[in-house]
C-alpha positions in Angstrom: 13.4 180.3 114.8 11.0 177.0 115.5 10.1 175.7 112.2 6.5 174.7 111.9 5.5 171.4 113.7 3.3 169.3 111.1 0.8 168.9 113.7 -0.1 172.3 113.2 -1.6 170.9 109.8 -5.1 170.2 111.0 -5.6 167.3 108.7 -2.3 166.1 110.0 -3.3 166.3 113.9 -6.3 164.3 113.5 -4.6 161.4 111.1 -1.6 161.3 114.3 -4.4 162.2 117.2 -6.9 159.4 115.8 -3.4 157.0 115.6 -3.0 157.6 118.7 -6.7 156.9 120.5 -6.4 153.4 117.9 -3.6 152.7 120.2 -4.1 153.2 123.9 -7.8 151.6 122.6 -5.9 148.6 121.6 -3.4 148.9 125.1 -6.6 148.9 127.3 -8.7 146.0 125.6 -4.6 144.2 126.3 -4.3 145.7 130.1 -7.8 144.4 131.1 -7.2 140.9 129.6 -3.6 140.7 131.3 -4.9 142.2 134.1 -7.6 139.1 134.4 -4.9 136.9 134.0 -3.1 138.0 136.5 -5.5 137.9 139.4 -6.9 135.1 138.1 -3.2 133.1 138.4 -2.9 134.7 141.6 -6.5 133.4 142.8 -5.2 129.9 141.5 -1.8 129.7 143.1 -2.1 130.8 146.6 -5.7 130.8 147.0 -8.2 133.6 148.4 -7.0 136.9 149.7 -8.6 140.1 151.1 -9.9 142.8 148.4 -7.7 145.1 148.5 -4.8 142.7 147.3 -6.6 141.7 144.4 -7.8 145.5 143.9 -4.8 147.2 144.9 -2.4 144.1 142.4 -4.9 145.4 139.6 -4.9 148.8 139.7 -0.3 148.5 139.9 -0.6 146.5 137.3 -2.3 148.5 134.3 -1.3 151.8 135.8 1.8 151.0 134.8 0.8 149.0 132.0 -0.9 152.4 130.7 1.7 154.9 131.5 4.4 152.5 129.9 1.4 153.1 127.1 0.4 156.4 126.6 3.9 157.8 126.9 5.0 155.4 124.3 2.4 156.5 122.4 3.2 160.4 122.6 6.7 159.3 121.1 5.4 157.6 118.1 2.9 160.2 117.4 6.0 163.0 117.8 8.5 160.6 115.6 5.8 159.3 113.3 4.7 163.2 112.5 7.5 164.9 112.3 7.6 166.7 115.0 11.0 166.1 116.2 12.1 167.4 113.2 10.4 170.6 113.4 12.7 171.2 116.9 15.6 173.0 116.4 19.0 173.0 118.8 19.1 176.5 120.4 22.8 175.4 120.7 23.5 175.8 117.0 22.8 179.7 117.5 
């Protein structure tokens, strides 16, 4: 039988998800800044391009960074709360 997860406690879950949301807000701010810088450099380096190029580039960079941040944030949440240790290895039995 699996041990209870520390995330089952409402106080622990509230704290952990609050940290996750704070991390995601900072990463969204970082991502928006980075996308603006990259698009500015592309415009400066290569001159005017079709708007679709800038939209696709901005969305691609933004989606990749935010996906990475979301997944790494979940890893940090799982590890930092002790949720990983609560999972039992079924092959031991």
